[in-house]
N, C-alpha and C positions, 0 to 999 in steps of 0.2 A: 154554523157555517165550520169549515174545516179550520179556518184561518182562526176561529176563535181560540182554539188549542192553544195558542202562542199568545197568548195574553199575558201569561205570566213568564215568558222567557228574561231575562235580564241582558241589557246592553252591557257591554265591556267599559266600566267607568276607570279611570284618572287610578283611584285608588287598585283599583284589582289587577292594574297593568304592573305595579312595582310590586312584585311578588316576593322579592327577596328583602322587603323592609321589615324591621322586627315588629311594627305594629300590625303587619301582615299574615306575619307567622304567628305570631300569640293569637290573633284571631282564630288563624286555623285550627291550633292546637285545641282551641277552647270548644271549637265546633266537634273535631273530632272525639274529644273527650266525652261532649252531650253524645254524637250518635252512638259511641260504646255504650254507654247506661242507658239509653232507650233501647238498643238492641239487648243490652243483657237483662231489661225489665221484661220486655216482650216475651223474651226466651223463657224465662223463670215463669210467666203468667200461664206460659203454654205447656208447663211441666217438662221443658229442655232447656237446661243450662250449659250442660257439658258434655262432651263425646262421650265422658264413662256414663250418663244414664241413658246410652242407647240400648235396646235390648241385644244380649248376647247373640251372634252369630248373624246379625242383621246388615240389610245391604244399606247402601249409603245413604238411602232414601226412607225417609218413615212419614206415615199420614197418620194425623193425628184431629181430633175433635178441635174447630177453630175457637180460641180464646176470645174471637170477636161474637161469636155466635153463642154466648153462656148460658141463653135461658133453654138451650136445645139438649137434651140428651139423649143419649146414645147405649141401647141396651147391648153387650157386649157376649153375644153367644159363641163366638170364637175365641177361643184363650189360647194368647201367644206365651212363649217362653220368654218372659223378659228379664230371667238372671235378677239384678238386684233394681233393676228401673221400676218404677209405679208408673210408667208412662202408660196411656190409654191409645194402643197402636191400633189403626185400623188394618184388617185384613187386605193384601192387594191381590187375591187370588180368584174372584169371584165370590167368594163365601157372601153371604145376605146378613145385614146388619141392620137391626132396626131403630130407629128415632123416632122421639117426638117433642114438640116444641109449641109454642102458643099458638102458631100461624098453620103449622102443618103436621100429620102422622103419617109414616110410611116406612120404607126399608129401602137399604140402600147398596149396591152393590160397584166394588171399585175393581180394577186391574191396572197392572204398570207391569210395562215391557223390560226386560233385562234385570229386573229385581227378585230377590230371592226371598219368599215369603216366612216369615218367623212363627206363622201359625200353625198351631196344631185343632183337627177338630175335634172336640170331646162332646160327641154326642149331638154336633150341633148341623145346620143345614150347609152343607156342601155345594160346591159349584156344578152346574148340571155340565160345565165344560172347562177343560183344565186350561192355564193361560196358553201354554203352546199352543194348543189349537185354536184357541181363539187369534193370537195373532199370528198365525201363520200365514205366510203368502200375503201377509197386510202391510202397511207403513205405518200402522196406527203405536202409537207410543204410549199412552192411556187411557182408559173408559171408565166412564160411570155411568150408573143407571139409577134414576129413583121413581119409585111406585109408591102412591097415596091420595091421601085426600086434603083438601083446602078444609080450615076450619071455619072460614068464612068465605063469604061470595067476593071473588076478586077481578076485575078486569083484566083482561089479557097484557096490557101496557104497563101494567102497574106491578108485573114480576119480571127481573131483572137478573142478568148474570154477567159476570167480568171479573176484574181485577182491582186489588185496590191496596195500596203502599203507606204505611202510616209516617214515612220520611221520603224527603227528596232522594230522587236518584243519585247515585256516585257516578262520576266520569259520563256525565251524560253526553250523547249527542248532541249534535248542536241542531238548533231548529231547522235550518234548511235542508238536513240530511232527512230528518223526522217527515217535514213538507214534502219534501221529494216520495218519500215511502209511501206517504199517506194518499199522497195524488195517483201514484200508481195503483195503489189498493181501491180507489175512490168508486170505482166502478162494481165492486165485488164486496162492499161494505153496507148495510143497511142505513137507510134515511134512519132508522133510529138510533145508531151509533152514537156514544157520547165519549169523549175522552178529555183530558186535562194532565200531559204527560209533563207539564212545567213547573206545578203546582209543587205546595211543600207536600201537600199530600196526594201524588199523581193517582189517576183511577182510568180506568175506560170500562163502560158497562154497556148492553145491550139489551131488549126483549129476551128472556128465556127461549120462548116460541120461533124467535130470528136466528137462534143459535145451534140449538139440539137436535143433530140428525135424524132422530126419528121420535116421533110422538105419538100415543096413542090414550082414548078414552075409553073407559069401560063401566059398566054397572056391576056395583059391587055383588050382586047375585050370582053373575056371572064367571067370577072369578074362583078356582077351587084353591083349596088350601092357602088360605091368604097368609097363614105364618111361614109360607114356603118358598120357594123360587120365585123369581119375579113373573109375573104371569105374561103371557104375549110374545115371547123368546123364540124366533126361528131357530131350525137347525145348524143355521149359519152363525148364532149368537148375538144377530140384531134383533132388536124391539121391531115388533111388525107395525108399520106404520097403519093405523085406523080413526081417521077422523069421524064416521061416519054420526058418532052420537054428536057433533054437534049441528047437525041437521039443517045442514046449508052446502047444496051441491056447487055454490062457489070454490068452498076449500078444497084445495087439490088435496090428491088422493096418495101421492106419493112425496117423500121427505124433501128433496130438491124443490121441487114447486111449490112445497107449504112454506119453506123457509121463504123463498123470494115474496109471497102473499104477506107472509107475516113479517114481512121486514118495513110496511109503510103502517103508519098510526091510525091511518083512516080503516084499515081492516082490523087490526088490533084492538080499536076501541068498540067494536060490535059485539064482542062477545067475553064470556065471564068464566073463571073457574067455580063450578061450582061443588058445594059442599057433599051433596048426596052422589057423588061420582068420583072413579078412581083416574087418574092421569098419572102415567108413565114418560118419564123424557131420559132419554139415551144421548149420551155425549160421549165423542172420541177426539183426541187431536192427533195430529199427524206430524208435525215439525219439531216440537218440543221435547226433547227427553230428560224428561224427571232423574232418572238414573245417571246421568252426567250434567243435568241443568244446565243442556245447551240447546241452543235452534239448531237444527241439523236439517239446512234446506237442500243440500246433496251428498252423495257420498265423500264428496271431497271439500265441502265449504260447510263449516261449524261455527258457531259464535257461541263463547263461555258467557254465560248471564251474571254468575257470581259477584261479579266487579260491580254492577251497576246498580242490583235493586237493596243496597244498604242495609242489607242483612234481613228484610222483611219475606217472609214464605208467603208463594204463591198459593192462593187456594187452588184444591185439587178439586172440589165441587162446590158449589155455591148458587143458593140464588134468595134474592130478598123483595122486599116490599118497599118500592121504590120512594114513595111519598112518606112513609114512618121510618126508613133506612134498617127496618128490624129483619134479621134474618131468618127462611124459613129453613135452612140447614146451611154448614159452611165446614168443611174440612181443609188443611192446608198441607202442603208439603214442605217439609224440612230435610233439605240436604245436610251432609255433615259439614262439607265445604263453607257452608253458609256463617258457621261458628269463626270463618275467616275470612268475612265479607268486605274485607277491606283490602284485600289484594288486588293489583293493579292487572287490566288487561294485557293480553299478550298482543304482539303486531299485527296479527290480520284484525282483533278488533281496534285497534286504534282506527282504522280507516273510518272506523264509523263515529267516533269521538268530537271529531273536529278539531283535534289536537293538531293537524298538520294545517291548518290555516294559518292564515297572514294576521299579526296584529291589525284591530281595527275593523275585523271582521263582521261586529256586532255581535257577539255572541259569546259567553261565559266557556271558557275554554279551560280543558285540562290535560295536561301534560301525561302520559302513561307509561309505564315501563311493563319489559315482557314477565310473563308467570311460566314456572315450571310445571308441567303437566300433571297429574296424579295417574300413577302408576294403574 
């Protein structure tokens, strides 16, 4: 049930109200130091410790293989101008990147709006559609497609995607605000949607097939140029939906209806990913801008997310096996401003933090300051 996600929210205790006491300030300082150490450790594991290690002439956001999926190997056929950096940066212009892991092997295509690519194509597989053409007249902010095969037979409901954070949120909205938001979205969320936003390791996840906008199944023999571009992409850049090889007329043939169909566990549990077939997953997002690390809900209303995620990067693309928690693939977005993750939200974002509520409201509250926007 939705109410279960608030089980870890903490009521305001008497000791928490006395925020100016020396003991409270000492505990707060210790927590800040631990957060900073944890952030630096994960950044170093990801190969990104300081802004000086970013590729020259790069955009403010880089996408790299996730340290959380250490057993997945990416074969970089596109070569970027890294300068003094040794970062393995993924191309964001639709260039094809092959990868192989314990549970899945295939190829990945990623795109991001409003970012300049540092990639130089040196005899590698170029994108069949430039980013400018792909994003033209669309509200999409980023996109990724994965095509490949599973290495073992796996039931549909066992492969999930989502977001995971290794540390608690900072400046977290009150549970009442989050509950209201989820209540408003309840009719749009699949019954398979799971989240825990107030734990020490916040997360949300749902089956991959209930989230990807386009999906297709092919026989390997029907795919030409296996090492080339993604097979089954239309002239508009979208993967062409094709579920005929599921051999079930009850599975809808369009993406919207298919997502609704696979939003139910009883439908997911009837099907398996088979190792002798090739699967393609196509995903895009409209409201989160990686280039600005903001939720841009309208042209006049956006929320800066840097102050909230405690320096933890978001997944760009991800799929994992639910039972074993092992990743099939995972890439993550690092914004330059994440290195200053402990900045405070601006005035507009304060509306969502609960900082304006009265004492005794029953939630842990944080007073937020304004932040100067980047140029």
